[in-house]
N, C-alpha and C positions, 0 to 999 in steps of 0.2 A: 459702191454705193451708189443708189439710182439719183439722177437732178431729180430737185424739187420740180413741180409744174411751173410755176411762177417764173422760175427761170429758165425754163425750156421757153416759154412765151419771149420772155424778153431779150434771147438769143435768137431767134427765130425772126423778130422784129430787126434787130443789129442786122443780122446776114439781107435780110431785102432793102432794109434803108440806107445802110455807107454805101451799098453798089447804086444805088438808085441816086443819091446824093452825088456821088463822084460821077457817074452819068452826066448830070443836070449842069456841075460846075463843068466839067469838061467839053460841052457843048457851047458853054458860054465865052470859055474862056480861051479854047483853041480851033473851034469853028464858027465864032462870033454869032451863033444862033440869037436870038430874041431870049430874054430870059425867062417868058413865061412860056415858050413854046420847049426851052430846056426844062424847065420846072415838070410841063406837062410831059415831057417826053420820059424824066425820071420815076415819075408817078405808074405812067403806063409801063414802063420797066417793072417796076416794084410789085406792081398788080402782074403781071406774066411771070415771077419770079414767084410769088404767092401761090398762083393756081399749080405753078409747076409741083412744087413742093407738096399742094394739097393731093397732087395727082398721085405722086409718087408716096403721100402717106395713107392716102385709101388703098392703094394697092398693096401695102405692106401690111395694113390692117386685114383687106379681103384674105391675103395668104396665111396670117395669123388666126381669124377667125375659120380659114376654111379647117387649116390642122387641127385648132381644136374641135371642129364639127367630127373631124375624122376621128381626134382621141374620145368625145363623148360616142360615137357610133361606135366601133370598137369596146368600148365598155359598156355600151347598152347591149351586142351580139355577146359579150360575156357575161353579162348579169342573164339575158335571156337563158343562153345554154345553163347556165348555174341554177335558174331557176327550172330549165325542164330535167337537169339530172336532179335534184332536190327533189321534183313530183316524182320521178321514175321512182328514186329511191325512197319514197316515201309508200307508194304504192307498193314496191317489193316488200318493204318492211310491214304493211298491211297485209300481205298474202302470206307472206313467212309468218307474222303472229297469226292468223286464222288458221293456217296451218298447223303449227305447234299446237295451239289450242284443240284443234279438232285432235290431235293425235296422243296428247294429253288427255281429254276428255273419255275418248276412246281406251286409254289405257287404264286410266281410272275407273271407267265402267268393266271393262274385263276383268281387273282386278278385284272388284267388287260382286261381279256374278262368280268369280272362283270361292271368293269369301262366303256369298251365298248359301253357294253348294256345299262345302264344310261346315257350316254353320247346320244346316239342317241335314246333311250325313250326321253330324255330333249329337244333335238332338234326336236323330231315331236311333241312335244307339243308346243314349240316356232310357229312351223310352223303352228300347228291347232289354236293355239292362235290368232298368224296373219292374219290368214282367215279369224276370225270369226270377228275380231274386225274393218278390213278392210272396210269402208265403200264403197256402192255400187254408184259408181257415173257417170251419165247419158253421154254421147257421144255425147257432143254439141262444139262447135268448141268456143275454147278460145282467148280471145280476146289480149294477148301475141302474139297469133299465128302472127297477121299482122306485129310484128316486124322485123325487120330486122334480120339475121343469127348473127350478134356479140353480138347483146343483148341479144338473146335467149341464146345462148353459155355462156354468163358470167352470167346470172338469175341460168341454171342450175347447174354452179359450185358453187354455194353460198350454204355453207353446213349450218342449224343453230347449233350454240352453243348446249352442250346439257344442259337440263333441269337440275335444283339442285334437288335432291330428297327430296321431302315432307315426312313431320311426318305423323306417320300412322295414327292418326286421322284425317288427311286431305285426305289420298289418297281415290278416289273411287275405286270400285270391278277391274276395270281392270288394273289403277297403281299401287293396292296391289298385283295382281297377276303378273304382270312383277316383281317387286319390289323382289318376293319370287324367282320366275325363275332366277334373277340375283344373288340373295344370295346362290343359288344353284351353280348355274355356277362358281363362285368364289370361291365355297368351304367354306363360311361364317356359318358353322354347328358346332356350340357350345355341348361339353356334360357337362350335369349337372350331379352331382349325390348326393344323399338323404342318408341318414344311415338308415339302416336298424338294431335295437338296439335290445341286449339280456335284457328282462326282468327277476327280477325289476334293473337288474345290470346298464343296461344303457351302456353295451359295445357294439362298434360300431362291427357286423359279416360280413355285405353285406354293397350293396347299390345299389340303383336303377338309371340304367341310363335313362336321360332325354334329348333327342335331342333338342335342340333351334336352329331358325335361326337369321339373324340378319341382317338388314340394312349396307347401306353405311356408313349411321352416327352410325353405333354399337348401331343401339334400337332395342332390342328385337322384335321379332313375335311369340307370343307363337301358340298354335296348334289350339286354339277357334279363331283367325284370320285369319291362312293360311287355316285350312279345311273350313271354311265358301265360300272361295272363290275358292280354287284349288277342291272340290269334285264337285261342277257342272261342271267344266271347263275339268272333265275328268285326273285333274294332280296327286290327291291322290295317286295311284300307284306310281307314280315315287317320290312323295314326300317322301312315306314311305320306298321304295327302298333304298334312298338315304341315309336317316337318320338311316335306320339301317346297312347300309354298313360303313358308318363313325362312327356308335357305336363299331362295330366290330374292326375296324381300332384304335379308341381310346384304346379299352380295349385288345388289343394284345401288343400295348407298354407298358400300365399300368403293362402288366404280364411280360414283358422281366424286370420290375425290382423288380421282386419275391414276388410282394405283395400276400397276402394270401388271402386278400379279395375280396367274390366273387361279381359279378356284374349281376344283373336281366335288362335284352333288351327287350324291345318290339318289337314283330313281331305284323304288323296287317292283316287282313284277305285280305286285296288288296296282301299282299305280297306272301302270300301263294298261292292266285289262279293266279298268274303271270306265265304264261307259259314259258317266253324268260329268266325273272329275276331268276326265283324260282332255276331251275336247275341247272343254273350258280352258284348259292349261293349256294346249296348243295356241288356243284364241289369247291368252292373256300373253305368251312367248311373240307372237307376230308383231305385238306393240312393245316389245323390249328386246329386237335383234340387236341391239347396240349393245348389248349383253355377251353374244357371241365370243368377241377378244376374250374373255373373261370368266365365261362357265366352260366347263368341261363337263357334259351328263356321265355317271360312271352305274355301271349294271354289273351283274354277278355273272361268272360264267355259267352258273348255272339257268341263270333268267337269258342271257343270250342263245346256249344254245336250247333251252326250252321254247325258244319265241313261237308262236304261232301266228297267222295272220293278222290277228289283231295287234300284238305286238309289235311286229315288223312294221305295220301300217304306222304305229305310232312312233316308230323310231325315224322311217320315211321323213314324215312329217317336219320333225324337229330339224333333220340332216337338211332338210328343204330350207330350213331357216337360216343355214349357217351355224348350228350348233355341232360342236366335235363330240364324241365318246371315248369312253375309257372301259375297257373290261377288268375287274378287277376279281378277287379271292379265285385264283386261277388253279386249279389241281391237277388239271391233266392241261399237257402240252401238245395233246394233237388237237389242232385247229387248222383253219384256213385263213391263213394271215390277209391272201391277196380280197379275199372274199369281206371280211372284215374291214380292211380298207375302204373297198367300194361302198360301204354302208357306213363310211364317215367316222371310225375308229382309228384314233390316232394314238393312242395310249393303250398297254398292254400291262398291268401291275401282276408279278409274280412276287410270293415271298421269298426270303430268303432261304428259306428251308427246305424249300421246294428247288430253289438251284442248287443248293452245296449238298444237300443230303440225299437228293435222289429219290425220294420216296414217293414221288407221284410222277416218274418219268418212262410212264409207260406209255409213249405215243411215239409219234415221226419225228421229233423234233427232239435233238439233245439240246440238256440245258445251256452248252458250251456254245451253240450254235445259235442259239436262240435271240441273241441281241442281231445279228449280220442278218438273217432272216428278217427280222420285223425291219430293219434298217432298210431293206430294198425293198420294201412294201410301204413306206413312207410311215411307221409306225414307230414309236420312241419307249423302249423297256424301262420299267418304272421296277425295282426290286424294294419291296416294302418289308415292315416285320424286323427292320436289322436292328437289333439291340447290342451288338456287341462288336467291337475294334475288329475281332479276327473276321468274323461277318463281313465288314467291309474291305480288307486286306482280299478275302477270297472272291468276291466280288468283282473287283477290281481284274482279277485274273482274267474275267470273262467281256472285260470291255466293256461295263457296266457305266452309263452317264449317267442317270439319276437312281436317288435312292430316300427312301421312308421308311422313318420308324424311333422309337421313342429315343437311340442314342443320339438322334439328331435333334428331337426336340417333343416334347409332349403334346399332346393338343390342348390349345389352351382358350378360353372363352375370347370376345371380342367385349372391348370395352363397351359399356350401354351408352357412356356418356359419348362414343362417337358415332353411334349410328344416331344423335340427335340431334348432333352439331350439324352445322352447315357447311359443306364440301368446301374444301381449301381452293383458291385458286393456282398455286403454284405449289403444289407439295414438295418436300424436299427427298424424299426417299422415296423409292415403291413398296416398300416394307408395308403388310397390312398392320395396322395398331391393334395391338393383342393385351388382353392383361395380362398382368405381374403373376408371375410364377405364386 
């Protein structure tokens, strides 16, 4: 416990007063000095002691002050460094915010341009469809023309109520085409995911994204249904483009949830050849290159083999952005695996029937050697359309490591609530959230 200040002064006074009194007493009684001179000598001694004490105290205080100044200087230097670091971080955050904002705006604008292109194309198909569906009417005078003006005005203002939507099996081609158009216009496009599993563990590693259209009543319009009427009407490029764009939007939302599973997304020849849509789609993907680890674009063997300069340029543009490719619907095992790898193909899907039944083995590659040949060229083999346990046993004899089919899981829709909620910061599992069966 420190000594109070009054006691310090009293102690200092006693330290100087007692020796001074002792000195004066000694000079009088031991050396016979005059009492006045002895008293003066004692006072002088006391003053010298006080001066010496003051000098020592000042020296100690100077050292303490110097030490405090050094500490303050060091603290000020530390604060200055912290302020400089804070200023640098603020500048870095401002630059990062500006960069991310610019990238986000460019991404949004590119998405808007793609959407505008799709809407414009959809409107053109509607006008084209209306022009075809509109019957030719002869210019003959109508009997209602004899009625008075008031009755005519009332007749023209009567608008019949909209007809309720029929079931798909009850629709004719014109009604089905109009239903497909309304489904696209109202964004009734769902993404279904079918698992691609490891063999023999059957652990889900990838998903294939399958787009489906819904009617007003929620009835699914399968590809075999809409392709039958949309292709003759010249509407397939618009349908494929919208389905592709919807697939990308959904996968991007799922990727924000840190899902580790990749998704195969189909691209048709119609989309590759679309000179208006595909360049804008490439620009859109330039702002979404972070999806390269989640997306694998899939093309049929017919599309790959029939690719011309335009399609090849489109594939090269996607490959330059880091996106991987897959070839499916393989019916002929005669293909150049090394050339496919150079074009960024990393997966090939062959059906179980092609692998096992040998119905399409008129090629240079035997089914039993296919897996090793692809592996040497950096391509993974996926056997799809596996529907029976026996087929699993048979394809395992070919050392197949990836499988897909109804046996491992049917395509299931992604829950709509998942697409609306905020992405989780730390997901518990890499599985994508699918709707229940």
